[in-house]
Backbone bond lengths (Angstrom), bond angles and torsions (degrees), N, CA, C in turn:
res aa  C-N    CA-C-N  psi(-1)  N-CA   C-N-CA  omega(-1)  CA-C   N-CA-C  phi
1 M - - - 1.417 - - 1.635 105.91 -
2 N 1.353 113.46 131.95 1.454 117.98 178.87 1.504 110.51 -94.86
3 I 1.294 114.96 116.65 1.502 123.45 -178.76 1.484 107.20 -98.38
4 P 1.375 119.41 123.27 1.518 119.31 -178.71 1.498 108.45 -67.21
5 R 1.286 114.10 141.74 1.483 121.00 171.01 1.549 107.53 -74.09
6 S 1.319 115.94 146.21 1.444 116.67 -176.89 1.576 110.65 -127.52
7 L 1.293 111.95 167.20 1.496 118.98 179.33 1.557 107.00 -105.48
8 V 1.249 115.61 147.31 1.484 121.16 172.68 1.551 104.69 -97.41
9 F 1.329 115.68 134.94 1.404 117.85 -179.57 1.545 112.03 -142.37
10 A 1.349 114.54 161.15 1.438 120.31 176.56 1.487 108.24 -119.79
11 L 1.321 119.66 161.81 1.346 124.23 -177.76 1.576 109.02 -119.03
12 A 1.321 116.92 141.99 1.411 120.67 175.39 1.550 111.51 -127.14
13 L 1.299 114.01 147.25 1.466 120.02 178.30 1.506 108.82 -126.23
14 A 1.387 115.42 129.11 1.411 121.67 -177.44 1.493 109.02 56.71
15 V 1.324 121.51 -124.80 1.481 121.10 -177.90 1.482 107.23 -100.98
16 L 1.315 122.57 7.57 1.549 120.25 174.86 1.458 110.65 -85.90
17 T 1.356 116.10 143.22 1.450 118.32 168.74 1.520 107.48 -128.04
18 T 1.278 115.33 132.21 1.528 122.57 -179.15 1.443 106.40 -118.07
19 A 1.299 117.96 93.78 1.479 121.99 -179.88 1.536 110.95 -65.40
20 G 1.324 113.85 135.21 1.456 117.38 175.83 1.511 116.71 78.39
21 A 1.324 116.77 3.82 1.489 117.97 -176.86 1.512 107.48 -111.71
22 A 1.250 117.37 165.66 1.446 124.71 177.90 1.509 113.41 -101.94
23 A 1.263 116.20 1.80 1.504 118.82 178.94 1.542 109.49 -154.44
24 A 1.294 118.00 153.14 1.428 128.37 171.82 1.520 109.61 -136.30
25 E 1.272 118.34 140.56 1.446 121.30 -178.29 1.512 111.66 -128.82
26 V 1.345 113.74 141.75 1.466 124.87 179.44 1.433 108.94 -124.46
27 K 1.404 123.71 136.02 1.402 122.25 174.35 1.517 111.22 -118.90
28 A 1.334 113.44 142.37 1.398 125.20 177.36 1.500 105.50 -126.48
29 P 1.307 118.11 165.49 1.502 118.35 177.17 1.557 109.83 -59.59
30 K 1.278 113.48 126.75 1.437 125.26 177.64 1.519 114.13 74.11
31 I 1.252 120.03 -8.11 1.546 124.56 -177.47 1.533 112.94 -137.05
32 S 1.325 117.41 137.80 1.403 122.20 166.41 1.574 108.02 -122.62
33 V 1.275 116.35 146.40 1.444 120.72 -179.40 1.562 109.93 -132.21
34 E 1.344 116.54 140.76 1.442 123.77 -175.62 1.482 110.54 -132.13
35 L 1.289 118.08 134.39 1.478 119.90 173.60 1.496 107.35 -99.65
36 L 1.331 116.04 127.77 1.430 124.54 -176.96 1.496 112.43 -125.06
37 A 1.336 118.05 154.87 1.480 121.58 174.90 1.505 109.68 -127.54
38 E 1.356 112.65 148.30 1.400 118.13 176.07 1.543 117.19 -64.06
39 H 1.347 113.02 -31.79 1.473 119.68 -179.58 1.507 109.01 -128.88
40 T 1.318 118.86 155.96 1.460 125.55 177.02 1.511 111.69 -90.08
41 A 1.309 116.23 -10.20 1.459 121.18 -178.45 1.597 106.87 -138.63
42 L 1.257 118.08 146.15 1.474 123.10 179.68 1.495 111.88 -108.05
43 V 1.358 119.17 153.62 1.415 128.01 -179.21 1.543 109.06 -111.75
44 P 1.349 121.36 122.86 1.405 119.42 176.56 1.533 113.04 -53.65
45 G 1.351 116.05 136.09 1.425 120.63 -178.77 1.511 117.47 80.19
46 Q 1.344 115.54 -1.04 1.497 119.72 -178.71 1.487 108.47 -109.84
47 S 1.303 115.79 177.44 1.480 120.88 172.72 1.565 112.47 -127.38
48 T 1.302 116.04 161.89 1.415 120.02 177.00 1.503 109.41 -143.86
49 T 1.361 117.78 161.25 1.413 119.87 -177.45 1.545 109.23 -93.87
50 L 1.305 114.70 137.56 1.417 124.69 173.40 1.501 109.47 -111.28
51 A 1.333 118.59 145.37 1.432 123.84 -179.47 1.506 109.99 -127.22
52 V 1.342 118.09 139.35 1.416 123.44 169.08 1.517 105.45 -114.53
53 A 1.344 114.27 109.45 1.492 120.89 -173.19 1.513 111.24 -105.34
54 F 1.350 114.79 124.37 1.461 121.06 177.03 1.512 111.16 -100.78
55 K 1.315 115.86 141.75 1.486 121.86 168.56 1.505 107.65 -118.62
56 I 1.354 117.52 110.84 1.468 121.51 -173.85 1.524 104.30 -109.53
57 Q 1.373 111.23 135.55 1.473 117.20 176.21 1.504 112.84 -66.98
58 P 1.385 116.50 150.85 1.447 118.59 -179.65 1.553 113.84 -54.80
59 D 1.306 110.77 147.51 1.542 120.71 -175.72 1.451 115.15 73.11
60 W 1.332 121.46 -0.99 1.453 125.65 174.82 1.541 110.40 -108.05
61 H 1.269 116.10 158.72 1.497 121.61 176.50 1.497 115.75 -153.31
62 I 1.270 118.01 159.46 1.414 124.24 170.25 1.567 108.16 -115.30
63 Y 1.279 119.55 -179.30 1.432 122.71 -168.66 1.553 109.13 -110.61
64 W 1.329 115.34 152.44 1.398 125.61 175.56 1.460 111.35 -83.04
65 I 1.371 119.40 168.74 1.423 122.87 179.48 1.524 115.85 -55.00
66 N 1.310 113.69 -42.42 1.459 119.94 169.39 1.475 108.10 -98.52
67 H 1.322 121.00 88.04 1.433 125.00 -169.08 1.488 115.43 -77.91
68 G 1.280 117.82 -6.86 1.527 119.35 179.04 1.488 110.27 83.19
69 E 1.397 115.55 -141.69 1.455 121.51 -171.64 1.530 113.04 -86.30
70 G 1.227 119.74 4.73 1.495 121.39 178.52 1.560 111.46 -159.75
71 G 1.305 114.09 171.00 1.447 118.34 179.18 1.504 111.57 81.20
72 M 1.378 112.71 -171.53 1.472 123.58 175.45 1.495 110.10 -157.86
73 P 1.331 116.81 137.45 1.424 120.64 -177.10 1.500 112.98 -69.91
74 P 1.345 119.47 155.39 1.435 122.12 173.57 1.584 111.59 -56.11
75 E 1.286 118.22 147.53 1.468 124.17 176.99 1.486 106.71 -121.65
76 F 1.401 114.87 143.42 1.455 121.81 -174.59 1.527 108.09 -126.49
77 A 1.338 119.19 116.81 1.512 124.54 178.90 1.525 105.15 -111.09
78 W 1.280 116.59 111.16 1.433 120.60 -174.24 1.525 111.87 -91.39
79 Q 1.328 119.33 138.77 1.443 124.79 169.35 1.520 109.25 -110.78
80 L 1.321 113.75 110.01 1.462 120.59 -170.58 1.565 107.05 -126.99
81 P 1.314 116.26 150.35 1.486 120.75 172.15 1.517 110.69 -66.64
82 P 1.340 119.02 153.51 1.482 120.49 -179.24 1.504 109.71 -53.53
83 G 1.321 117.45 136.66 1.421 128.10 174.27 1.524 111.42 93.95
84 Y 1.296 120.09 -16.24 1.466 122.75 178.07 1.525 106.05 -84.77
85 A 1.328 116.40 152.77 1.482 122.78 178.01 1.465 110.36 -150.42
86 V 1.349 115.31 151.71 1.518 123.17 175.31 1.484 106.41 -117.28
87 G 1.292 115.96 146.56 1.424 121.97 172.66 1.468 114.25 -82.45
88 P 1.352 119.99 -171.41 1.450 120.91 -179.30 1.568 109.65 -68.64
89 M 1.351 114.10 153.34 1.473 116.52 179.48 1.521 108.96 -79.45
90 R 1.340 116.40 138.32 1.426 121.11 179.72 1.580 106.09 -101.86
91 F 1.352 115.51 115.82 1.421 121.23 -179.15 1.545 112.77 -86.94
92 P 1.336 115.70 145.63 1.494 116.76 179.80 1.602 105.58 -74.63
93 A 1.326 113.57 170.99 1.465 121.24 -179.63 1.582 109.46 -67.87
94 P 1.314 116.18 137.55 1.467 118.47 -176.10 1.557 110.56 -91.41
95 K 1.327 113.32 177.38 1.470 122.97 173.54 1.540 104.06 -121.08
96 R 1.357 115.46 133.86 1.398 121.62 -178.83 1.570 107.96 -76.56
97 H 1.311 118.90 132.96 1.425 124.13 -176.10 1.491 108.82 -126.30
98 V 1.323 114.63 127.82 1.441 119.42 177.35 1.576 111.19 -117.23
99 E 1.273 115.51 120.50 1.456 122.83 173.14 1.504 108.09 -90.98
100 K 1.306 116.16 93.09 1.454 122.67 -175.13 1.501 118.69 -56.69
101 E 1.356 113.56 -37.79 1.489 117.28 -178.30 1.476 110.01 -70.66
102 A 1.334 123.17 -30.01 1.386 125.54 -175.94 1.540 111.04 -103.45
103 D 1.357 115.68 -3.98 1.507 122.89 -178.60 1.532 109.58 54.65
104 V 1.275 116.21 45.32 1.523 123.13 179.82 1.498 110.17 -115.52
105 H 1.316 116.34 134.33 1.498 125.22 178.72 1.544 106.27 -111.60
106 T 1.408 113.15 126.78 1.462 114.79 177.86 1.571 104.31 -134.70
107 F 1.325 114.54 170.89 1.427 123.47 175.19 1.508 108.16 -120.52
108 I 1.327 117.01 120.10 1.448 123.62 -169.03 1.511 113.17 -122.59
109 L 1.358 113.59 165.53 1.477 121.51 173.03 1.498 106.73 -128.64
110 E 1.309 115.47 131.43 1.468 124.65 178.17 1.505 112.68 -122.13
111 G 1.308 117.03 171.66 1.447 123.83 173.21 1.525 110.75 69.66
112 E 1.383 116.64 -114.57 1.460 120.89 -175.48 1.492 113.51 -125.91
113 P 1.419 117.31 60.98 1.434 114.67 176.42 1.518 116.83 -63.18
114 T 1.301 117.98 148.62 1.504 120.84 179.48 1.549 104.47 -128.92
115 F 1.350 113.57 134.44 1.470 123.40 178.71 1.544 105.39 -106.37
116 L 1.327 117.07 135.64 1.430 120.29 -178.35 1.569 110.95 -118.56
117 T 1.334 115.19 153.31 1.414 123.60 174.69 1.580 108.14 -152.19
118 E 1.348 113.33 162.64 1.500 119.34 177.47 1.470 105.68 -104.50
119 L 1.386 114.34 132.59 1.491 118.32 169.86 1.481 108.24 -99.80
120 S 1.300 115.45 127.72 1.512 120.04 173.43 1.512 110.68 -96.59
121 V 1.362 114.39 126.49 1.386 120.04 177.94 1.561 111.36 -96.68
122 P 1.312 118.63 128.03 1.484 117.29 -175.79 1.555 112.05 -64.97
123 A 1.305 119.64 148.71 1.460 123.25 179.49 1.487 106.85 -65.84
124 S 1.347 121.14 -23.26 1.502 125.15 -176.05 1.564 107.28 -80.77
125 A 1.284 121.26 -3.72 1.526 120.61 -177.27 1.564 107.27 -64.84
126 K 1.321 115.42 143.87 1.482 119.24 -175.82 1.505 107.32 -95.72
127 A 1.385 113.72 131.46 1.482 121.80 174.36 1.490 112.30 -56.53
128 G 1.310 116.54 134.18 1.430 120.26 179.67 1.521 114.80 87.40
129 E 1.321 119.79 -8.16 1.464 124.69 -175.17 1.590 106.34 -77.02
130 K 1.276 116.05 139.38 1.431 121.34 177.55 1.570 109.36 -97.83
131 I 1.334 111.43 126.74 1.456 115.29 179.78 1.560 108.58 -123.85
132 T 1.353 116.87 165.54 1.417 123.31 175.38 1.557 108.18 -123.41
133 L 1.300 114.29 132.01 1.478 122.26 173.17 1.512 108.31 -112.06
134 G 1.319 117.68 147.01 1.451 120.59 176.22 1.518 110.46 -149.05
135 V 1.317 111.01 155.56 1.433 118.81 174.63 1.582 111.63 -141.94
136 K 1.306 112.81 132.42 1.455 121.36 174.80 1.472 107.46 -94.28
137 V 1.275 121.98 117.63 1.437 126.63 -178.03 1.555 109.94 -109.09
138 S 1.338 114.89 127.77 1.482 121.26 174.29 1.518 108.07 -115.15
139 W 1.279 115.92 141.48 1.439 120.15 179.80 1.535 110.76 -152.83
140 L 1.282 116.61 162.06 1.457 124.81 174.26 1.509 106.12 -116.20
141 A 1.347 114.98 119.36 1.544 119.44 175.79 1.491 110.18 -110.85
142 C 1.361 114.89 132.36 1.422 119.86 177.19 1.547 112.28 -130.47
143 K 1.330 112.59 156.81 1.456 117.99 170.67 1.518 106.23 -100.72
144 E 1.321 115.67 -36.82 1.449 124.07 174.62 1.469 107.13 -127.05
145 I 1.369 119.66 172.47 1.411 121.83 -178.70 1.559 109.49 -63.65
């Protein structure tokens, strides 16, 4: 049986680096964000799913990719080793929000929305090599418009 050799890696979120861990978490008022990976080891030439999971306190929200007439969607700036790449972020389904007093329609995310992407590992990656992945996440959180 041929067992693929894998890479050991760590994940980082924003400016935090957690060596040897499979997740890093950052907290902001009303929101916490965690970077997660489908696997704890990577295989050269293969891909794996990465997730950016939000936990939003009740009555607060962030905005969807098509945010409507207000707000702004989350932005993801990846820090990857040379040769590694991520695909586009997949946004969860939004909820339509109407601010009646302002007559403004937006599309929001509440609760625990999770954004997914695929990480491509280069075929030239060395088995057993330790790498660090990071993502800087920016978002706008609102209780009202």
